[in-house]
C-alpha distance (Angstrom), angle and dihedral (degrees) to the residues before:
residue distance angle dihedral
M1 . . .
Y2 3.78 . .
E3 3.79 129.4 .
E4 3.78 134.7 166.7
R5 3.79 141.7 -179.9
P6 3.80 135.6 -176.6
S7 3.77 117.7 -96.2
R8 3.78 113.4 -107.6
V9 3.80 94.6 -151.4
L10 3.83 107.5 32.2
P11 3.81 114.0 60.6
G12 3.80 112.6 -126.7
A13 3.80 94.7 6.6
V14 3.80 122.3 125.0
L15 3.81 128.2 -156.5
W16 3.80 117.2 -146.5
R17 3.79 141.7 175.9
A18 3.79 131.8 -162.1
A19 3.79 134.9 178.5
G20 3.79 115.6 -135.5
A21 3.77 129.5 -11.2
G22 3.79 93.8 -96.1
G23 3.76 122.7 173.3
G24 3.75 134.4 -70.2
V25 3.76 129.8 68.2
V26 3.79 140.7 -72.3
L27 3.79 114.5 -128.1
P28 3.80 128.7 -146.5
D29 3.80 114.6 -101.5
G30 3.81 104.9 161.3
C31 3.81 91.6 -104.8
M32 3.78 135.4 114.4
D33 3.80 124.7 -145.2
L34 3.78 135.2 -147.9
L35 3.81 105.1 -147.7
W36 3.79 137.4 -157.0
V37 3.81 109.1 -160.2
D38 3.80 119.6 173.4
G39 3.80 91.7 -35.6
R40 3.81 97.2 -40.2
L41 3.80 129.5 111.3
L42 3.80 115.9 -136.7
V43 3.78 138.8 164.6
A44 3.80 125.2 -133.7
G45 3.77 110.1 -154.2
P46 3.81 127.7 -147.4
D47 3.79 113.2 -69.4
T48 3.78 128.0 -137.5
A49 3.81 95.7 -169.2
A50 3.79 142.0 5.6
H51 3.81 116.5 -56.9
P52 3.82 128.2 -163.9
A53 3.79 110.7 -101.2
G54 3.80 92.8 -131.0
E55 3.80 96.1 64.2
V56 3.80 89.2 107.4
P57 3.83 108.5 48.7
G58 3.76 117.9 -143.1
T59 3.80 146.6 112.9
G60 3.79 100.4 -124.9
F61 3.79 129.9 32.7
A62 3.78 135.2 -171.2
G63 3.76 127.0 171.6
I64 3.74 149.1 167.7
R65 3.78 112.5 -135.7
L66 3.79 109.5 -149.2
A67 3.79 119.7 -150.1
P68 3.82 117.8 -107.8
G69 3.79 111.9 -73.5
T70 3.81 96.9 12.2
A71 3.83 103.3 90.4
P72 3.83 101.6 67.0
A73 3.81 93.0 65.9
L74 3.82 90.6 51.0
L75 3.80 94.7 45.7
G76 3.78 99.1 37.1
V77 3.81 90.0 -132.9
P78 3.82 128.5 105.4
A79 3.78 111.6 -109.7
S80 3.81 91.8 -124.8
A81 3.82 89.6 66.4
L82 3.82 89.1 62.7
R83 3.80 100.1 39.8
D84 3.83 110.9 143.2
R85 3.81 90.8 -6.2
R86 3.82 138.2 118.5
V87 3.79 111.0 -158.3
E88 3.78 139.1 172.2
L89 3.79 111.6 -102.6
A90 3.82 86.2 -129.5
D91 3.81 87.5 67.5
L92 3.81 88.3 63.4
W93 3.81 103.6 33.0
P94 3.83 133.2 35.9
A95 3.80 110.3 -73.1
A96 3.81 93.6 -128.6
E97 3.82 90.9 54.0
V98 3.79 91.5 49.1
R99 3.82 91.3 50.2
R100 3.80 89.1 52.4
L101 3.80 92.0 49.1
A102 3.80 91.9 46.2
G103 3.79 88.6 54.6
Q104 3.79 90.3 51.9
V105 3.81 93.1 50.2
A106 3.83 90.0 46.9
S107 3.81 89.8 55.3
Y108 3.82 90.6 66.2
E109 3.79 119.0 87.2
D110 3.80 86.9 -142.1
P111 3.83 110.5 44.3
C112 3.80 89.3 -158.0
A113 3.79 88.7 65.8
G114 3.79 89.7 50.1
L115 3.80 92.0 51.0
E116 3.79 90.7 47.5
E117 3.80 91.3 53.0
L118 3.81 91.6 46.4
A119 3.81 90.6 52.5
R120 3.82 92.3 44.4
L121 3.79 92.7 53.4
R122 3.77 92.0 45.0
E123 3.81 91.3 51.6
A124 3.79 90.4 49.7
E125 3.82 88.9 55.0
A126 3.80 96.9 41.7
G127 3.79 98.1 40.2
P128 3.80 129.9 -123.7
P129 3.82 121.3 -37.1
D130 3.79 119.7 -88.7
A131 3.81 106.4 -76.2
L132 3.80 91.1 -153.3
A133 3.81 91.5 56.0
R134 3.79 90.0 50.2
E135 3.80 91.2 52.3
V136 3.80 92.9 46.1
A137 3.80 91.2 51.6
A138 3.80 92.1 47.5
R139 3.80 92.8 50.7
L140 3.80 93.3 46.8
R141 3.80 90.1 47.3
A142 3.80 88.0 54.3
G143 3.80 89.3 55.8
Q144 3.81 101.1 -104.6
G145 3.79 117.4 153.7
V146 3.79 123.9 -114.7
A147 3.82 94.9 -106.5
A148 3.80 91.3 50.8
V149 3.80 92.2 47.9
A150 3.81 92.3 49.0
A151 3.79 91.2 51.0
A152 3.81 92.4 46.9
V153 3.81 94.0 52.9
G154 3.81 94.3 41.1
L155 3.81 98.9 -113.9
G156 3.76 134.9 120.4
E157 3.78 114.8 -114.7
R158 3.82 92.2 -107.4
Q159 3.79 91.2 50.9
L160 3.78 90.2 47.8
H161 3.80 89.9 51.2
R162 3.82 92.2 52.6
R163 3.80 93.2 46.6
S164 3.80 90.1 47.7
L165 3.81 93.1 52.5
D166 3.80 89.4 57.2
A167 3.80 95.3 42.6
F168 3.81 103.5 36.9
G169 3.80 106.2 15.2
Y170 3.78 94.4 -114.4
G171 3.78 140.4 44.0
P172 3.79 124.3 -75.5
R173 3.79 93.1 -102.9
T174 3.80 91.8 59.1
L175 3.79 92.5 43.8
G176 3.80 89.4 50.4
R177 3.81 90.7 53.1
I178 3.80 91.3 50.0
L179 3.80 94.5 48.0
R180 3.81 90.7 46.7
L181 3.80 89.5 52.2
Q182 3.79 89.9 52.3
R183 3.82 90.0 51.7
A184 3.79 90.4 50.0
L185 3.79 95.1 48.1
A186 3.80 90.9 49.0
L187 3.82 88.5 55.3
T188 3.80 90.4 46.8
R189 3.81 90.1 53.9
R190 3.81 87.7 55.4
G191 3.80 88.7 59.8
L192 3.81 100.4 -108.8
P193 3.83 116.6 155.8
H194 3.79 113.9 -101.0
A195 3.80 94.0 -112.6
E196 3.82 90.8 54.6
V197 3.81 91.0 46.2
A198 3.80 91.0 52.7
Q199 3.79 92.8 50.6
A200 3.80 96.0 43.8
A201 3.80 94.0 46.8
G202 3.80 93.3 50.2
Y203 3.80 103.7 -106.1
A204 3.77 120.7 147.8
D205 3.81 90.5 -120.3
Q206 3.80 142.3 -33.4
A207 3.80 92.6 -78.1
H208 3.81 89.8 55.6
Y209 3.80 90.0 52.0
A210 3.81 91.1 49.8
R211 3.81 92.2 50.6
E212 3.80 92.1 51.2
V213 3.82 92.3 48.9
R214 3.79 89.9 52.3
A215 3.81 93.0 45.5
L216 3.81 98.1 45.8
A217 3.80 104.2 24.5
A218 3.81 103.1 30.1
T219 3.81 91.4 -131.4
T220 3.80 139.9 77.4
P221 3.81 129.9 -102.3
G222 3.80 89.9 -113.5
A223 3.80 94.4 50.9
Y224 3.78 91.2 45.8
A225 3.81 92.4 50.2
A226 3.81 91.6 47.9
A227 3.80 92.5 49.9
S228 3.80 91.7 48.4
T229 3.79 92.0 48.9
A230 3.80 92.1 48.4
A231 3.78 91.6 50.1
G232 3.78 91.2 49.5
Q233 3.78 92.7 50.2
A234 3.79 90.1 49.6
G235 3.79 90.8 52.8
S236 3.80 91.8 -123.5
A237 3.78 117.1 179.1
A238 3.79 86.5 -131.1
A239 3.78 95.8 49.8
K240 3.76 96.7 116.2
R241 3.81 91.0 46.6
E242 3.81 100.0 38.3
T243 3.75 95.4 144.4
P244 3.82 113.5 -2.1
L245 3.78 98.1 71.0
P246 3.77 120.1 150.5
S247 3.73 128.3 -88.3
G248 3.78 94.8 -90.1
S249 3.74 101.9 37.9
R250 3.74 134.0 67.8
T251 3.78 145.2 -118.7
T252 3.78 140.7 -169.8
A253 3.77 103.9 -131.4
C-alpha cells in the first residue's frame, strides 16, 4: 500500500504513507525525506542511484518529501553530508529534542500531519528555503544546461557547483540528470514509445535514454514500462509511481 498527497502548507512538499518495506527499489529524485518509521524519526538523504527499499526496516512508514534544495535549511545540515544515506534524526539534532518531537508526531492520528507540522515549525524558525536553489532546480528541471543556469543566476560554474552540493547533495550536472530521468519516466508511465520519450525528455537518442535508466534506476525502459503497466492494470495505489518513488518511500519494481 502506498498513498501520497501534496502538502497544504509547504510548497512543493508531498506527504506519503506506506505499509511495510516490501521489495523493489527507491529511485533518485533530487528530494530529501523526513521519515516516521515505527515511532522513530529518520532522514533520507538525496540519492545518486537506485537503493533497495528495505534499507530502513519497519512495518509502517510515513514521510514528508521535501522539494530539491529545501531540506538543508530545515535540518541545519548540508545535503552533501546525507547523500545516499538514511540516518536517525537524533544523529543530527540533540537526542532530547528528537524525543520531544517524536512524542509530538506520535500524538497525531495521522503521522503525516505530525511530520507536516514539524516541518512547518522548523521552516518558520529557519526561514524560507534558499531562493537561488529553487531557481537552479527549476531551470535544471526545464532542461537548461549547467552553463546556462550558472549565467542566469549570476554565478560561475564552480560557485554553482559548491552551492549545489550544499543545497541538493550533488552538483548541478547530476541533479539535471536525475530530474531529466524523472521527466522521462513520467512520459513512459503515460505510455509513450521509448524513442518519443527520449526525444521529449532531452536525450541525445533512445540509446542514451536507456543508458541513463540503467545507470540511475538499475532497470531498463522496457522493464520499467512493463512494471508500470502491470501496476495500472492491477489497480495498485502506487500505479502512477511504480518505480520513481521518493528517497524515503518505496516501490515494487
